[in-house]
KOLLOPA-175933 format. One record per residue: z, y, x of N, C-alpha, C in turn. Coordinates in Angstrom, 1 decimal, padded with zeros to 4 digits, always signed. Each point is the difference from the previous one (the first is absolute). Layout:
KOLLOPA-175933
ATOM      nw      nv      nu     caw     cav     cau      cw      cv      cu
ATOM       Z       Y       X       Z       Y       X       Z       Y       X
...
This chain:
KOLLOPA-175933
ATOM      nw      nv      nu     caw     cav     cau      cw      cv      cu
ATOM  +000.0  -001.2  +000.8  +000.0  +001.2  -000.8  +000.0  +001.3  +000.9
ATOM  +000.2  -000.1  +001.2  -000.1  +001.2  +000.9  +001.4  +000.6  +000.4
ATOM  -000.1  +001.2  +000.5  +001.2  +000.7  +000.5  +000.3  +001.1  -000.9
ATOM  +001.3  +000.3  -000.3  +000.4  +001.0  -000.9  +000.9  +001.0  +000.7
ATOM  -000.3  +000.5  +001.2  +000.8  +001.0  +000.7  +000.0  +001.3  -000.8
ATOM  +001.2  +000.5  -000.2  +000.2  +001.3  -000.8  +000.9  +000.9  +000.8
ATOM  -000.3  +001.3  -000.1  +001.0  +000.9  +000.6  +000.0  +001.3  -000.8
ATOM  +001.0  +000.8  +000.1  +000.1  +001.2  -000.8  -000.6  +001.1  +000.8
ATOM  -001.2  +000.5  -000.5  -000.7  +001.0  +000.7  +000.4  +001.4  -000.4
ATOM  -000.4  +001.0  +000.7  +000.3  +001.4  -000.3  -000.5  +000.4  -001.4
ATOM  -001.2  -000.4  -000.4  -000.5  +000.4  -001.3  +000.9  -000.6  -001.1
ATOM  +000.4  -001.3  +000.1  +000.8  -000.5  -001.0  +001.4  +000.6  +000.0
ATOM  +000.5  +000.4  +001.1  +001.3  +000.7  +000.1  -000.1  +001.3  -000.7
ATOM  -001.1  +000.8  +000.2  -000.2  +001.3  -000.6  -000.1  -000.2  -001.5
ATOM  -000.8  -001.0  -000.5  -000.1  -000.3  -001.4  +001.3  -000.4  -000.6
ATOM  +000.8  -000.7  +000.7  +001.3  -000.4  -000.5  +000.9  +001.3  -000.3
ATOM  +000.0  +000.9  +001.0  +000.7  +001.2  -000.1  -000.4  +000.8  -001.2
ATOM  -001.3  +000.1  -000.2  -000.6  +000.8  -001.1  +000.3  -000.7  -001.3
ATOM  -000.1  -001.3  -000.1  +000.4  -000.7  -001.2  +001.4  +000.3  -000.4
ATOM  +000.9  -000.2  +000.9  +001.4  +000.2  -000.3  +000.4  +001.4  -000.4
ATOM  -000.7  +001.0  +000.7  +000.2  +001.4  -000.3  -000.4  +000.3  -001.5
ATOM  -001.0  -000.7  -000.5  -000.4  +000.2  -001.4  +000.5  -001.0  -001.0
ATOM  +000.9  -000.9  +000.5  +000.6  -001.0  -000.9  +000.8  +000.6  -001.1
ATOM  -000.1  -000.3  -001.2  +000.8  +000.6  -001.1  +001.4  -000.3  +000.1
ATOM  +000.8  +001.0  -000.2  +001.5  -000.2  +000.1  +000.4  -000.9  -001.2
ATOM  +001.0  -000.8  +000.3  +000.5  -000.9  -001.0  -000.7  -001.3  -000.1
ATOM  -001.1  -000.2  +000.8  -000.7  -001.2  +000.0  +000.3  -000.7  +001.4
ATOM  +000.6  -001.2  -000.1  +000.3  -000.7  +001.3  -001.2  -000.6  +000.6
ATOM  -000.1  +000.1  +001.4  -001.1  -000.5  +000.8  +000.4  -001.2  +000.7
ATOM  -000.8  -001.1  -000.2  +000.3  -001.2  +000.8  -001.3  -000.3  +000.9
ATOM  +000.3  -000.4  +001.2  -001.1  -000.3  +000.9  +000.2  -001.4  +000.6
ATOM  -001.0  -000.7  +000.4  +000.0  -001.3  +000.7  -001.3  -000.3  +000.6
ATOM  -000.1  -001.1  +000.7  -001.2  -000.4  +000.6  -000.5  -001.3  -000.7
ATOM  -001.3  -000.1  -000.2  -000.6  -001.2  -000.5  +000.1  -001.2  +001.0
ATOM  +000.1  -001.2  -000.5  +000.0  -001.1  +000.9  -001.4  -000.3  +000.6
ATOM  +000.0  -000.7  +001.0  -001.3  -000.5  +000.7  +000.0  -001.5  -000.1
ATOM  -001.2  -000.6  +000.1  -000.1  -001.4  +000.1  +000.6  -000.5  +001.3
ATOM  +000.6  -001.2  +000.0  +000.6  -000.6  +001.1  -000.9  -000.1  +001.2
ATOM  -001.3  -000.3  -000.2  -000.9  -000.2  +001.1  -000.4  +001.3  +000.6
ATOM  +000.3  +001.2  -000.6  -000.3  +001.3  +000.5  +001.2  +000.7  +000.7
ATOM  +001.2  -000.6  -000.2  +001.2  +000.7  +000.5  +000.2  -000.3  +001.4
ATOM  +000.2  +001.1  +000.8  +000.3  -000.2  +001.4  +001.4  -000.5  +000.1
ATOM  +000.4  -000.5  +001.2  +001.3  -000.6  +000.2  +001.1  +001.1  -000.3
ATOM  -000.3  +001.2  +000.4  +000.9  +001.1  -000.2  -000.2  +000.8  -001.2
ATOM  -000.7  -000.6  -001.0  -000.4  +000.8  -001.2  +001.2  +000.5  -000.8
ATOM  +001.1  -000.8  -000.1  +001.2  +000.5  -000.7  +000.6  +001.2  +000.7
ATOM  +000.1  +000.0  +001.3  +000.6  +001.1  +000.7  -000.9  +001.3  -000.1
ATOM  -001.4  -000.2  +000.1  -000.9  +001.1  -000.2  +000.1  +000.6  -001.4
ATOM  +000.0  -000.9  -001.0  +000.1  +000.5  -001.3  +001.3  +000.8  -000.3
ATOM  +001.1  -000.5  +000.5  +001.3  +000.7  -000.2  -000.1  +001.4  +000.7
ATOM  -000.6  +000.1  +001.1  -000.2  +001.2  +000.7  -000.9  +001.0  -000.7
ATOM  -001.1  -000.5  -000.6  -000.9  +000.8  -000.8  +000.7  +000.5  -001.2
ATOM  +000.7  -000.9  -000.7  +000.7  +000.4  -001.2  +001.0  +001.1  +000.3
ATOM  +000.8  -000.2  +001.1  +001.0  +001.0  +000.4  -000.7  +001.4  +000.3
ATOM  -001.1  -000.1  +000.7  -000.7  +001.3  +000.4  -000.6  +000.6  -001.3
ATOM  -000.6  -000.8  -000.9  -000.5  +000.6  -001.2  +001.1  +000.6  -000.8
ATOM  +001.1  -000.6  -000.1  +001.1  +000.5  -000.8  +000.6  +001.3  +000.6
ATOM  -000.1  +000.2  +001.3  +000.4  +001.3  +000.5  -000.8  +001.1  -000.6
ATOM  -001.2  -000.2  -000.4  -000.9  +001.0  -000.6  +000.2  +000.0  -001.5
ATOM  +000.1  -001.2  -000.6  +000.1  -000.2  -001.5  +001.4  +000.3  -000.5
ATOM  +001.0  -000.3  +000.7  +001.4  +000.2  -000.5  +000.1  -000.6  -001.3
ATOM  -000.4  -001.3  -000.1  +000.0  -000.8  -001.3  +001.4  -000.2  -000.5
ATOM  +000.1  -000.1  -001.3  +001.3  -000.4  -000.6  +000.3  -001.5  +000.2
ATOM  -001.1  -000.8  +000.0  +000.2  -001.4  +000.1  -001.1  -000.5  +001.1
ATOM  +000.5  -000.7  +000.9  -000.9  -000.6  +001.1  +000.0  -001.5  -000.3
ATOM  -001.2  -000.5  -000.3  -000.1  -001.4  -000.3  -000.1  -000.8  +001.3
ATOM  +001.2  -000.1  +000.7  +000.0  -000.6  +001.4  +000.5  -001.4  +000.0
ATOM  +000.2  -000.6  -001.2  +000.4  -001.4  +000.0  -001.1  -000.9  -000.6
ATOM  -001.2  +000.5  -000.2  -001.0  -000.8  -000.6  -000.7  -000.7  +001.1
ATOM  -000.7  -001.2  -000.3  -000.7  -000.7  +001.0  -001.1  +000.8  +000.6
ATOM  -000.1  -000.1  +001.3  -001.1  +000.7  +000.8  -001.2  -000.9  +000.2
ATOM  +000.2  -001.3  -000.1  -001.0  -001.0  +000.3  +000.1  -001.0  -001.1
ATOM  -001.2  -000.4  -000.5  -000.1  -001.0  -001.1  -001.0  -001.0  +000.4
ATOM  +000.1  -001.2  -000.6  -001.0  -001.1  +000.4  -001.4  +000.5  -000.4
ATOM  -001.0  -000.5  +000.9  -001.4  +000.4  -000.2  -000.5  -000.4  -001.4
ATOM  +000.5  -001.0  -000.6  -000.5  -000.5  -001.3  +000.3  +001.0  -001.1
ATOM  +000.8  +001.0  +000.2  +000.3  +001.0  -001.0  -000.9  +001.2  +000.1
ATOM  -001.0  +000.0  +001.0  -000.9  +001.1  +000.2  -001.4  -000.3  -000.4
ATOM  -000.7  +001.0  -000.5  -001.4  -000.1  -000.3  -000.8  +000.3  +001.3
ATOM  +000.5  +000.9  +000.8  -000.6  +000.3  +001.3  +001.2  +000.6  +000.8
ATOM  -000.3  +000.6  +001.2  +001.1  +000.3  +000.9  +000.8  +001.2  -000.5
ATOM  -000.4  +000.7  -001.1  +000.8  +001.1  -000.4  +000.4  -000.1  -001.5
ATOM  -000.6  -000.9  -000.7  +000.3  +000.0  -001.5  +000.5  -001.3  -000.4
ATOM  +001.1  +000.0  -000.8  +000.6  -001.2  -000.6  -001.0  -000.5  -001.1
ATOM  +000.0  -001.3  -000.1  -000.7  -000.6  -001.2  +000.9  +000.1  -001.2
ATOM  -000.5  -000.6  -001.1  +000.8  +000.1  -001.3  +001.3  -000.6  +000.2
ATOM  +000.1  -001.2  +000.6  +001.3  -000.7  +000.2  +000.9  +000.9  +000.9
ATOM  -000.6  +000.5  +001.1  +000.8  +000.9  +000.9  +000.5  +001.2  -000.7
ATOM  -000.9  +000.7  -000.8  +000.5  +001.2  -000.7  +001.1  -000.3  -000.9
ATOM  -000.1  -001.1  -000.8  +001.0  -000.4  -000.9  +001.4  -000.3  +000.7
ATOM  -000.1  -000.8  +001.0  +001.2  -000.3  +000.8  +000.6  +001.2  +000.7
ATOM  -000.8  +000.8  +000.6  +000.5  +001.2  +000.8  +000.6  +001.0  -001.0
ATOM  -000.7  +000.3  -001.1  +000.5  +000.9  -001.0  +001.3  -000.4  -000.5
ATOM  +000.2  -001.3  -000.3  +001.3  -000.5  -000.5  +001.1  +000.2  +001.0
ATOM  -000.4  -000.2  +001.3  +001.0  +000.2  +001.1  +000.4  +001.5  +000.1
ATOM  -001.0  +000.9  -000.1  +000.3  +001.4  +000.0  +000.9  +000.4  -001.2
ATOM  -000.3  -000.5  -001.1  +000.7  +000.4  -001.2  +001.5  -000.5  +000.0
ATOM  +000.1  -001.3  +000.6  +001.4  -000.5  +000.1  +000.8  +000.8  +001.0
ATOM  -000.6  +000.4  +001.1  +000.7  +000.8  +001.0  +000.3  +001.4  -000.6
ATOM  -000.9  +000.7  -000.6  +000.3  +001.3  -000.6  +001.1  -000.1  -001.0
ATOM  +000.0  -001.1  -000.8  +001.1  -000.2  -001.0  +001.4  +000.0  +000.6
ATOM  +000.1  -000.5  +001.3  +001.3  +000.0  +000.6  +000.3  +001.3  +000.7
ATOM  -001.0  +000.8  +000.3  +000.1  +001.3  +000.7  +000.2  +001.2  -000.9
ATOM  -000.5  -000.1  -001.2  +000.0  +001.2  -001.0  +001.0  -000.4  -001.1
ATOM  +001.1  +000.8  -000.1  +001.0  -000.3  -001.0  -000.7  +000.2  -001.4
ATOM  +000.3  -001.0  -000.9  -000.5  +000.0  -001.4  -001.5  -000.1  +000.0
ATOM  -000.6  -000.6  +001.0  -001.5  -000.1  +000.0  -000.5  -001.1  -000.9
ATOM  +000.9  -000.9  -000.5  -000.4  -001.0  -000.8  -000.7  +000.4  -001.3
ATOM  +000.3  +001.2  -000.4  -000.7  +000.5  -001.2  -001.4  +000.6  +000.3
ATOM  -000.3  +000.2  +001.3  -001.3  +000.5  +000.4  -000.8  -001.0  +000.7
ATOM  +000.6  -001.0  +000.7  -000.7  -000.9  +000.8  -000.1  -001.3  -000.8
ATOM  -001.2  -000.5  -000.1  -000.2  -001.3  -000.7  -000.9  -000.9  +000.9
ATOM  +000.0  -001.2  -000.3  -000.9  -000.9  +000.7  -001.5  +000.3  -000.3
ATOM  -000.8  -000.1  +001.0  -001.4  +000.3  -000.2  -000.7  -000.9  -001.0
ATOM  -001.0  +000.6  -000.7  -000.8  -000.8  -001.0  -001.0  -000.8  +000.8
ATOM  -000.2  -001.3  -000.4  -001.0  -000.8  +000.7  -001.4  +000.2  -000.5
């Protein structure tokens, strides 16, 4: 599936600053990184991803950092090296929703399991 090296560039940092500056007050911001296929993940992918998320959040100043989600998933859950297939989307969305439900007080009334 190839290589998925990612880094936080100056353009993305500037866009993050602009987005946060224009973010509506009273609306919580959550950020995280999408998982990559196992065959594309470098040995130090987890460490790189944590560093990218930390750097990105310095600009975003997010209310919620999705730092406990899986960074690598089995290749079988991907349609290609960047996009989850239907099964992958369903499983990953359910994982995100479960994690958010534990992080956001009273989120049960807002967060539901994804429709298939």
